[in-house]
C-alpha positions in Angstrom: -52.1 -40.3 8.2 -55.6 -39.9 6.0 -57.7 -42.5 6.7 -55.7 -43.1 9.8 -53.8 -41.5 7.4 -53.1 -38.3 5.4 -51.7 -35.6 6.5 -50.9 -33.3 6.3 -49.8 -31.6 3.5 -47.1 -31.9 2.0 -44.3 -29.5 1.3 -43.8 -29.7 -2.1 -44.3 -26.0 -3.3 -46.9 -24.1 -5.2 -46.0 -24.3 -8.7 -46.8 -21.1 -11.0 -49.7 -22.4 -13.6 -49.0 -20.3 -16.7 -45.2 -21.1 -16.7 -44.7 -23.6 -19.7 -42.6 -26.2 -17.7 -44.4 -27.2 -14.7 -46.9 -29.8 -14.0 -50.0 -29.6 -12.1 -50.5 -26.0 -10.2 -50.1 -26.4 -6.5 -48.1 -28.9 -4.1 -49.5 -32.3 -3.8 -51.9 -31.9 -0.8 -50.9 -35.2 0.5 -47.0 -36.0 1.6 -46.5 -38.8 -0.1 -44.7 -41.6 2.1 -46.1 -40.4 6.0 -47.8 -43.7 6.0 -45.4 -47.3 6.2 -46.1 -49.5 9.1 -49.7 -50.5 10.4 -51.2 -47.9 7.5 -54.2 -50.4 7.3 -54.7 -51.0 11.7 -57.2 -48.6 13.2 -56.2 -48.5 16.8 -59.1 -49.0 19.6 -61.5 -46.5 20.6 -60.0 -43.6 22.1 -58.0 -40.4 21.7 -54.8 -40.1 19.5 -52.1 -37.5 18.6 -50.0 -37.8 15.9 -46.5 -35.6 14.6 -45.3 -36.0 11.3 -42.2 -34.1 11.0 -40.6 -33.8 7.5 -37.9 -32.3 5.2 -37.8 -32.6 1.5 -35.5 -31.2 -1.0 -35.8 -32.0 -4.9 -35.3 -30.5 -8.5 -37.7 -30.7 -11.3 -38.0 -33.1 -13.7 -39.8 -32.3 -17.1 -42.4 -34.4 -19.3 -39.0 -36.3 -20.9 -37.9 -36.6 -17.2 -34.8 -34.3 -18.0 -34.4 -31.9 -15.2 -34.8 -28.3 -15.4 -31.8 -26.3 -14.9 -32.2 -24.1 -11.5 -35.5 -25.2 -10.8 -35.3 -26.8 -7.1 -36.8 -26.8 -3.6 -36.5 -27.4 0.0 -39.3 -27.8 2.4 -39.4 -28.3 6.2 -43.1 -29.4 7.4 -44.7 -30.6 10.4 -48.1 -31.7 10.5 -50.2 -31.9 13.3 -53.0 -34.9 13.2 -55.4 -36.0 15.9 -58.0 -39.3 15.8 -60.9 -40.1 17.8 -61.7 -43.7 17.3 -65.5 -44.0 19.1 -67.1 -46.7 20.5 -69.6 -46.8 17.2 -70.2 -49.4 14.7 -70.7 -48.5 11.0 -71.1 -51.8 8.8 -69.5 -54.0 11.7 -66.4 -51.3 11.8 -65.1 -48.9 14.2 -65.9 -45.4 13.1 -63.4 -43.1 13.5 -62.7 -39.2 12.7 -59.5 -37.2 12.3 -58.4 -33.7 11.4 -54.7 -32.9 10.3 -52.7 -29.5 10.7 -49.9 -28.8 8.2 -47.7 -26.0 8.9 -44.5 -25.8 6.1 -41.6 -23.7 5.8 -40.6 -23.5 1.9 -37.4 -22.3 0.1 -37.5 -21.8 -3.8 -34.8 -21.6 -6.2 -36.5 -20.7 -9.8 -34.6 -19.7 -13.0 -37.6 -17.6 -14.4 -37.4 -13.6 -15.2 -39.2 -11.3 -12.4 -40.1 -15.0 -9.8 -36.7 -15.2 -9.0 -36.0 -16.8 -5.1 -37.9 -16.8 -2.6 -38.8 -18.5 0.8 -42.3 -19.0 2.8 -43.2 -20.3 6.1 -47.1 -20.6 6.8 -50.4 -23.2 7.7 -51.2 -25.6 4.7 -53.9 -27.1 3.7 -56.1 -28.5 6.1 -57.2 -32.3 6.4 -60.6 -33.6 7.8 -62.6 -36.9 7.6 -65.6 -37.5 9.0 -66.0 -41.3 8.1 -63.4 -43.4 8.9 -63.8 -47.2 9.4 -61.6 -50.0 10.4 -62.3 -53.4 10.4 -60.2 -56.2 12.0 -60.1 -59.7 11.1 -58.1 -61.7 13.5 -55.3 -63.1 13.4 -53.4 -61.4 10.3 -55.9 -59.1 8.4 -56.7 -54.8 9.3 -58.6 -53.0 6.5 -59.5 -48.8 6.8 -61.3 -46.8 4.1 -62.4 -43.0 4.4 -62.7 -40.0 2.1 -60.7 -37.5 3.1 -61.4 -34.0 2.4 -58.2 -30.9 1.8 -59.0 -27.4 2.5 -57.7 -24.4 0.5 -56.5 -23.1 3.9 -52.8 -22.9 2.8 -50.6 -19.6 2.4 -51.1 -19.3 -1.4 -50.2 -16.7 -4.4 -51.5 -16.5 -7.6 -48.4 -14.8 -9.4 -46.0 -16.2 -7.2 -45.3 -19.9 -6.4 -42.1 -19.1 -3.9 -44.8 -16.9 -1.5 -47.1 -20.3 -1.5 -47.4 -23.5 0.4 -51.0 -24.0 -0.1 -53.0 -25.8 -3.7 -56.0 -23.2 -3.0 -58.4 -26.0 -4.5 -60.6 -28.1 -2.7 -60.0 -31.9 -2.9 -61.9 -34.9 -2.4 -59.9 -38.2 -1.7 -61.2 -41.8 -1.1 -58.9 -44.6 0.1 -58.8 -48.1 0.9 -55.6 -49.0 3.1 -54.7 -52.7 4.4 -52.4 -53.9 6.9 -51.3 -58.0 6.9 -49.6 -59.0 10.1 -48.5 -62.3 10.3 -47.8 -64.1 13.8 -43.9 -64.5 12.9 -43.9 -60.5 12.6 -43.8 -60.3 8.9 -46.3 -57.3 7.6 -47.3 -56.2 4.0 -49.1 -53.0 4.4 -50.6 -50.4 1.9 -52.8 -47.1 1.6 -54.6 -46.6 -1.7 -55.7 -43.0 -2.6 -57.5 -41.7 -5.3 -57.5 -37.4 -5.0 -60.0 -35.6 -7.1 -59.2 -31.9 -7.6 -61.6 -29.0 -8.0 -60.7 -26.0 -10.4 -58.4 -23.5 -9.1 -61.0 -20.0 -9.5 -58.2 -17.9 -9.1 -56.6 -18.9 -12.2 -58.8 -21.2 -14.2 -56.2 -23.9 -13.9 -57.8 -27.4 -13.1 -55.4 -29.7 -12.0 -55.4 -33.5 -13.3 -56.1 -36.8 -10.7 -54.1 -38.8 -9.6 -53.7 -42.2 -8.1 -51.2 -42.7 -5.4 -50.4 -45.6 -2.8 -48.1 -45.6 0.2 -46.4 -49.5 0.7 -44.4 -51.0 3.4 -42.6 -54.8 3.5 -41.2 -55.0 6.6 -40.6 -57.7 10.0 -40.8 -56.9 13.6 -39.0 -58.0 15.9 -40.2 -57.2 20.0 -40.6 -53.7 19.9 -38.4 -53.1 16.5 -40.0 -53.2 13.3 -37.6 -52.7 10.0 -39.0 -52.6 6.3 -38.7 -51.0 2.9 -41.3 -48.4 2.5 -42.3 -45.9 -0.1 -45.1 -44.8 -2.5 -46.1 -44.5 -6.2 -48.3 -41.2 -8.2 -49.5 -41.8 -11.2 -51.7 -38.7 -12.6 -54.6 -40.1 -14.7 -56.6 -37.0 -16.1 -54.7 -33.5 -17.9 -54.5 -30.5 -16.7 -56.0 -28.0 -17.8 -56.7 -24.2 -18.0 -59.3 -22.6 -19.6 -61.2 -25.9 -20.5 -58.3 -26.7 -22.8 -55.5 -29.8 -22.7 -52.1 -28.1 -20.9 -49.3 -29.4 -23.1 -49.0 -32.0 -25.2 -49.5 -34.7 -22.7 -51.4 -32.7 -19.7 -48.5 -32.4 -17.8 -49.4 -35.4 -16.4 -46.7 -36.5 -13.2 -45.3 -39.9 -12.0 -43.3 -41.0 -9.1 -41.6 -43.5 -7.6 -40.1 -43.3 -4.1 -38.6 -46.4 -1.8 -36.6 -46.4 0.8 -35.5 -48.1 4.4 -38.3 -47.4 7.4 -37.5 -48.2 11.0 -40.2 -47.8 14.1 -39.7 -48.4 17.9 -42.8 -49.0 20.2 -42.3 -47.5 23.9 -44.6 -47.4 26.6 -48.0 -46.8 24.5 -46.0 -44.7 21.8 -44.2 -45.7 18.6 -41.4 -43.6 17.5 -41.4 -44.1 12.9 -38.1 -42.9 10.7 -38.0 -43.2 6.9 -35.9 -42.1 3.8 -37.8 -41.9 0.5 -35.3 -41.7 -2.6 -37.5 -41.0 -5.7 -37.0 -42.4 -9.4 -38.8 -42.3 -12.6 -40.5 -38.9 -12.4 -41.9 -36.6 -15.3 -43.6 -33.5 -14.6 -42.3 -33.1 -11.0 -39.6 -32.5 -8.6 -37.2 -35.7 -8.1 -35.6 -35.7 -5.0 -35.5 -37.3 -1.6 -37.9 -37.0 1.9 -37.3 -37.7 5.2 -40.0 -38.5 8.2 -39.9 -38.8 11.3 -43.5 -39.9 12.7 -44.4 -39.7 16.6 -47.5 -41.3 17.6 -49.6 -41.5 21.1 -52.7 -42.0 22.8 -54.2 -39.5 25.8 
């Protein structure tokens, strides 16, 4: 999805800035792990639709990686992505634009008095990118770059994280994605991103910037492909509130995830399923994420 990529809006919950145990305020706006097969290959000129359907469940981990009792989340999300690849060239590459509209259904349990448990359904943070450029270097290499813009359109509550699915701030995300697919069907793909966040003006909370990437190593067999896929995220700057560093470590989050992925191509459509298990988690939820992706031209 962003870049040819992004989607969507991660359906991991909005977090309450004033709760001392939590990392950054707001959900991940990008659903880590959503891109795997052919992540760096922009399709030919035309119009495309991608539907990302996913489920996530996890328990919160503190800055030492320890589970926080009673704090967990589950979320089902569906993101609709529309891509237009033009006939125009920029720097020798194909120029494309896209938009992603996510919907999220979330349930959160907390141990905090006055907050408790809650569920919410609503629009997530919409993503747009007016400048995606993709190059193809026959026979094996593909490269795509772009800058996704996340809009604070998601449902948001300043006082109650169980009633929020939006981050309530803008983000700007440069993207660099590549795919290597040789004649024997071996594929290595990755999408590298750096998320630059603006301040939440309702709370004066500045969440830290993050480097993150999706990756895949796989093999194609006719219309089928299988692989190992996942994601890595590391927060590179501190969270701040009222201009001051939050906690001793700036609530810097990190996660590494891995799991199987499978793809099937049929009559111009692609169907992709994946499971990611999260590990090495600090200041984030740790759990499992499932994706089902449908890709088609129209």
